[in-house]
C-alpha positions as CSV (number, residue, x, y, z in Angstrom):
1,M,-105.6,140.7,-44.5
2,N,-104.2,143.6,-46.0
3,G,-106.8,146.2,-46.7
4,V,-109.7,143.9,-45.0
5,Q,-110.8,145.7,-42.2
6,L,-111.8,143.8,-38.8
7,T,-114.2,145.2,-36.8
8,V,-114.4,143.9,-33.3
9,A,-117.8,145.0,-31.1
10,V,-118.3,144.0,-27.4
11,D,-122.0,143.6,-26.2
12,L,-122.1,144.0,-22.3
13,S,-125.8,143.4,-22.1
14,T,-126.8,140.6,-19.5
15,P,-130.2,139.1,-18.5
16,D,-130.5,141.1,-15.6
17,A,-129.1,144.6,-16.6
18,P,-132.0,147.6,-16.6
19,V,-130.9,148.3,-19.8
20,D,-129.6,147.1,-23.3
21,S,-125.9,147.7,-22.9
22,T,-125.0,146.4,-26.2
23,I,-122.3,148.5,-27.9
24,V,-123.1,149.2,-31.8
25,V,-120.7,149.5,-34.2
26,R,-120.7,151.0,-37.4
27,R,-117.7,151.2,-39.7
28,P,-117.8,155.3,-40.7
29,D,-118.1,154.5,-44.4
30,D,-120.9,152.0,-44.2
31,P,-123.1,152.0,-41.6
32,R,-124.9,148.8,-42.3
33,T,-123.5,145.9,-40.0
34,V,-125.9,142.8,-38.9
35,R,-124.6,140.8,-36.3
36,I,-125.5,136.7,-36.3
37,T,-125.5,133.9,-34.5
38,A,-124.2,130.8,-35.8
39,P,-123.9,126.8,-34.1
40,N,-119.9,127.2,-35.6
41,L,-117.7,128.7,-38.2
42,R,-119.0,126.8,-41.4
43,E,-122.7,127.7,-40.7
44,A,-121.4,131.2,-40.0
45,Q,-119.7,131.4,-43.1
46,K,-122.9,130.5,-45.1
47,K,-124.8,132.6,-43.3
48,C,-122.8,135.5,-43.6
49,A,-122.3,134.6,-47.9
50,Y,-126.2,134.6,-47.5
51,I,-126.3,138.3,-46.2
52,R,-123.5,139.8,-48.1
53,A,-125.3,138.8,-51.2
54,A,-128.4,140.1,-50.6
55,G,-127.0,143.2,-49.2
56,D,-125.2,143.3,-52.9
57,T,-128.6,143.0,-54.6
58,S,-130.1,145.6,-52.5
59,G,-127.3,148.3,-53.3
60,G,-124.6,148.3,-50.7
61,R,-122.1,146.6,-48.7
62,V,-123.5,144.9,-45.5
63,D,-121.0,144.1,-42.8
64,V,-121.3,140.8,-40.7
65,L,-120.3,140.5,-37.2
66,L,-120.6,137.2,-35.6
67,D,-121.3,137.0,-32.0
68,V,-118.9,134.4,-29.7
69,V,-120.2,133.8,-26.7
70,V,-116.2,134.1,-24.5
71,H,-114.9,134.1,-21.6
72,I,-110.9,134.7,-20.8
73,A,-108.8,134.5,-18.2
74,P,-104.8,134.7,-17.8
75,D,-104.6,130.6,-18.4
76,A,-106.9,128.2,-20.1
77,R,-107.8,126.3,-16.8
78,T,-108.8,129.1,-15.1
79,A,-110.9,130.6,-17.8
80,R,-112.6,126.7,-17.9
81,F,-113.3,127.3,-14.5
82,E,-115.2,130.5,-14.1
83,A,-116.9,129.7,-17.3
84,G,-118.6,126.8,-15.4
85,T,-116.5,123.9,-17.4
86,G,-116.6,120.8,-15.3
87,Q,-117.3,121.8,-11.7
88,R,-119.5,125.1,-12.5
89,R,-122.0,125.8,-14.9
90,P,-121.9,129.3,-16.6
91,S,-124.6,132.0,-16.3
92,T,-127.0,132.7,-18.1
93,T,-126.6,134.5,-21.4
94,G,-129.5,134.8,-23.1
95,M,-128.4,132.0,-25.6
96,T,-129.0,128.2,-25.4
97,E,-126.1,125.8,-25.7
98,G,-125.5,125.3,-29.4
99,D,-127.1,128.1,-30.8
100,T,-123.9,130.1,-31.1
101,V,-119.6,130.4,-31.6
102,V,-118.3,129.6,-27.8
103,Y,-114.3,130.5,-26.9
104,V,-113.2,129.8,-23.6
105,G,-109.4,130.2,-22.9
106,T,-106.8,132.5,-23.0
107,P,-106.7,136.2,-24.4
108,S,-104.0,135.5,-27.1
109,G,-106.3,132.4,-28.3
110,L,-109.3,134.9,-28.7
111,A,-107.3,137.2,-30.6
112,S,-106.4,134.3,-33.1
113,L,-109.3,133.1,-33.6
114,I,-110.9,136.6,-34.3
115,L,-108.4,136.7,-37.1
116,D,-108.6,133.3,-38.2
117,I,-112.6,134.3,-38.7
118,R,-111.6,137.8,-40.5
119,A,-108.9,136.1,-43.0
120,A,-110.9,133.1,-43.8
121,D,-114.0,135.2,-44.8
122,I,-116.1,133.6,-42.1
123,A,-117.4,137.5,-41.0
124,D,-116.5,140.3,-41.0
125,G,-115.6,140.6,-37.5
126,V,-116.8,139.5,-34.4
127,T,-119.5,141.1,-31.3
128,V,-117.4,139.8,-28.2
129,V,-120.6,138.7,-25.9
130,P,-118.8,137.6,-22.3
131,A,-120.4,134.0,-21.2
132,V,-119.9,134.8,-17.3
133,T,-122.3,137.3,-16.2
134,E,-120.9,137.2,-12.3
135,R,-119.5,141.0,-12.3
136,N,-116.2,140.4,-10.7
137,T,-115.7,137.8,-13.1
138,R,-117.5,139.8,-16.4
139,D,-115.4,142.6,-15.5
140,A,-111.7,140.9,-15.1
141,C,-112.8,139.3,-18.8
142,V,-113.7,142.8,-20.2
143,Q,-110.1,144.3,-19.0
144,L,-108.3,141.1,-20.1
145,L,-110.4,141.8,-23.9
146,L,-109.2,145.5,-23.7
147,H,-105.9,145.5,-21.9
148,E,-104.8,142.3,-24.0
149,V,-106.6,141.0,-26.7
150,L,-107.2,144.5,-28.4
151,P,-103.5,145.4,-28.6
152,I,-102.9,141.5,-30.5
153,L,-105.3,142.4,-33.1
154,D,-104.5,146.0,-33.5
155,A,-100.7,144.4,-33.5
156,R,-101.5,141.9,-36.3
157,S,-104.2,143.5,-38.2
158,P,-103.4,146.8,-40.0
159,I,-106.8,148.0,-40.6
160,F,-108.6,147.0,-37.2
161,H,-111.5,148.8,-35.8
162,H,-113.2,148.7,-32.3
163,T,-115.7,150.6,-30.1
164,T,-115.4,150.7,-26.3
165,M,-118.0,152.5,-24.0
166,N,-116.2,154.8,-21.7
167,G,-117.6,156.7,-19.3
168,G,-121.4,156.3,-20.8
169,G,-119.9,158.0,-24.1
170,T,-118.5,155.7,-27.3
171,H,-114.6,155.5,-28.3
172,A,-113.8,154.6,-31.8
173,D,-110.1,154.1,-32.5
174,R,-108.4,153.1,-36.0
175,G,-110.1,152.7,-38.7
């Protein structure tokens, strides 16, 4: 992955949020970023290739971020329970089942998925969309993302860019 930039964004919007909380990520050297959804990684790769080809003909590179609906917890069993696999139904994410890639598991597993998406050239990065909208569970997931997933990505990807919201302002790291 040397020389290949990885971008991660977090969409904190919820169906009941009073305002759109989407964090817009733009690389400093290229302001054209497109978010996509796809039911699986193969379809995501096809969409990404199509968008990149269209971008190349219109005079510039387009970075494509794949939406991944995510719930992480310290262990996979807890993540599955909290996300509603089995006994409980997950909260609505505004997407119907099968519309987008879903990951439920551990922080290290999510980091590996994100790195694989970039390494396999499926997309230029991901937009993490928390699957659970119940505040405490969602906040715990976001904290794991910030404090466990991002450091793994930072250590394993030499050119890594992420943006988070901090007190209402946008904070960008490495790029």
